C-alpha positions in Angstrom: 81.5 143.4 -17.8 78.0 142.0 -17.5 76.4 145.4 -18.3 78.4 145.8 -21.5 77.6 142.2 -22.6 73.9 142.5 -21.9 73.9 145.9 -23.7 75.5 144.4 -26.8 73.1 141.4 -26.7 70.0 143.6 -26.4 71.3 145.9 -29.2 71.7 143.0 -31.6 68.2 141.7 -30.7 66.7 145.1 -31.4 68.4 145.3 -34.7 67.1 141.9 -35.8 63.6 142.8 -34.6 63.8 146.2 -36.5 65.0 144.3 -39.7 62.0 142.0 -39.5 59.5 144.9 -39.0 61.0 146.8 -41.9 60.8 143.9 -44.4 57.2 143.2 -43.2 56.3 146.9 -44.0 57.7 146.4 -47.4 55.3 143.6 -48.0 57.8 140.7 -47.8 56.4 137.5 -46.2 58.2 137.2 -42.8 56.8 133.9 -41.6 59.3 131.8 -43.5 62.0 134.3 -42.8 61.3 134.1 -39.0 61.4 130.3 -39.2 64.8 130.4 -40.9 66.1 132.8 -38.2 64.7 130.5 -35.5 66.3 127.4 -37.0 69.6 129.3 -37.4 69.4 130.4 -33.8 68.8 126.8 -32.7 71.8 125.6 -34.7 74.0 128.3 -33.3 72.8 127.6 -29.8 73.7 123.9 -30.1 77.1 124.8 -31.6 77.8 127.2 -28.7 76.6 125.0 -25.8 80.0 125.3 -24.0 80.0 129.1 -24.5 76.5 129.4 -23.2 77.4 127.4 -20.2 80.3 129.7 -19.6 78.1 132.7 -20.1 75.6 131.3 -17.5 78.5 130.6 -15.1 79.8 134.2 -15.5 76.3 135.6 -14.8 76.1 133.4 -11.6 79.5 134.5 -10.4 78.7 138.2 -11.0 75.3 137.8 -9.2 76.3 135.7 -6.2 79.9 137.0 -5.9 81.6 133.9 -4.4 84.9 135.6 -5.5 86.1 139.1 -6.3 89.1 140.8 -7.8 92.1 140.4 -5.6 91.0 137.2 -3.8 93.4 134.3 -3.5 91.5 131.2 -4.6 92.0 127.5 -5.5 89.8 126.1 -8.2 90.0 123.5 -11.0 93.4 122.4 -9.6 94.9 125.9 -9.9 95.8 128.5 -7.2 96.0 132.2 -8.0 94.8 135.7 -7.3 91.7 136.8 -9.2 92.8 139.3 -11.8 89.7 139.7 -13.9 86.2 138.3 -14.0 84.9 138.3 -17.6 81.6 137.0 -18.9 83.0 133.8 -20.3 86.2 133.3 -18.3 88.0 134.3 -15.1 91.6 135.2 -15.2 94.0 134.4 -12.3 97.6 135.4 -11.6 99.3 132.2 -10.4 101.8 132.1 -7.6 104.7 132.0 -10.1 103.2 135.0 -12.0 101.5 132.8 -14.6 98.2 133.9 -16.2 95.6 131.2 -15.6 92.3 131.4 -17.6 89.4 129.3 -16.2 86.1 128.9 -18.1 83.3 130.3 -15.9 81.1 127.2 -16.5 83.7 124.9 -14.9 84.4 127.5 -12.2 80.8 128.0 -11.2 80.0 124.3 -11.1 83.2 123.2 -9.3 84.6 123.7 -5.8 86.1 127.1 -5.0 88.4 127.5 -2.0 88.7 131.2 -1.1 91.7 131.9 1.1 91.0 135.6 1.4 87.5 135.7 2.7 88.3 135.1 6.4 91.4 137.3 6.4 93.5 134.7 8.3 95.0 131.3 7.6 96.6 128.5 9.5 100.0 127.3 8.4 100.3 123.5 8.8 103.8 122.2 9.2 105.0 118.8 10.2 108.5 118.6 11.9 110.0 115.3 12.9 112.6 114.7 15.6 114.5 111.7 16.8 113.0 109.2 19.2 115.8 110.1 21.6 114.6 113.7 21.8 112.7 114.9 24.9 109.1 115.6 23.9 108.5 118.4 26.4 111.8 120.2 25.5 111.0 119.9 21.8 107.5 121.4 22.2 109.0 124.2 24.2 111.6 125.0 21.5 109.1 124.9 18.7 106.6 127.0 20.7 109.3 129.6 21.3 110.0 129.7 17.5 106.3 130.5 16.9 105.8 133.1 19.6 108.9 134.9 18.7 107.8 135.5 15.1 106.0 138.9 14.8 103.8 137.7 11.9 102.3 134.8 13.9 99.0 135.8 15.5 98.4 135.5 19.2 94.7 134.9 18.7 94.0 132.2 17.6 97.0 130.9 19.5 99.6 128.8 17.7 99.9 125.1 18.7 102.6 122.4 18.8 101.3 118.8 19.3 102.6 115.3 18.8 101.1 114.2 15.5 102.3 110.7 15.1 104.9 108.2 16.0 106.4 107.5 12.6 108.9 104.8 11.5 112.0 106.9 12.2 110.8 110.1 13.9 108.3 111.6 16.3 106.3 114.0 14.1 105.0 117.3 15.6 102.1 119.3 14.1 103.3 122.9 14.2 100.3 125.2 13.5 100.7 129.0 13.6 98.0 131.4 12.5 98.7 134.5 10.4 97.1 137.1 8.1 96.5 135.7 4.6 99.1 138.1 3.1 101.8 136.7 5.5 101.2 133.0 4.8 104.3 132.2 2.8 106.5 134.5 4.9 105.4 132.6 8.0 105.7 129.2 6.3 109.3 129.7 5.2 110.4 131.6 8.3 109.1 129.1 10.8 110.6 126.2 8.7 114.0 127.8 8.8 113.9 129.1 12.4 112.7 125.7 13.6 115.8 124.0 12.1 118.1 126.6 13.7 116.4 126.3 17.1 116.4 122.5 17.2 120.1 122.4 16.2 121.0 124.9 19.1 119.0 122.7 21.5 120.9 119.5 20.3 117.6 118.0 19.1 118.2 115.8 16.2 116.1 115.9 13.0 116.4 112.3 11.6 117.0 111.8 7.9 117.5 108.7 5.7 120.8 106.9 5.9 122.4 104.8 3.2 124.1 101.7 4.4 126.6 99.9 2.0 127.1 96.2 2.7 130.1 94.6 1.0 130.0 90.8 0.9 133.5 89.2 0.6 133.8 86.1 -1.4 
């Protein structure tokens, strides 16, 4: 933690100061000795630029608290739950139970997406149907799939809209809202139930077809 690190840092600083005071009391010239310590400190500082940047980043994270333990975040191309915030690094538990360690310098200077802060998330799905399908009927079927799922929130209300007229399908933007903890449950359940409901309604979901052409000589 920050308190332990600062306590250790101050402790070492006091020990060095005490050492200088003691040798000065013994009549040893301390001017050159202090210069050596300063030069050594500069050399160490230059060698530890990255570590110092990570230290500064850790302090900023602990002071401004953009994230906390248990938050689901996306940073530096990684997604995971914050497991531990240390002075030099932050540890995440990835979605596949991987441990991800991110230097605090990079974390504090980069973009952080916090999925936990607001408490709710929107699930963005794109579902395509055949051009022969009735648009109003398709919207009705997909809307019923959303409203029948107990994990989908009523406020904000879910929406089903025509997203685009693609090359081989009419694509619908299917957007339910849910609590952050239910995100993946809603994602997979809506995807599966949408397919089942569209099949029952005889609404075709187009897929690529392979055509073989045989040329006779």
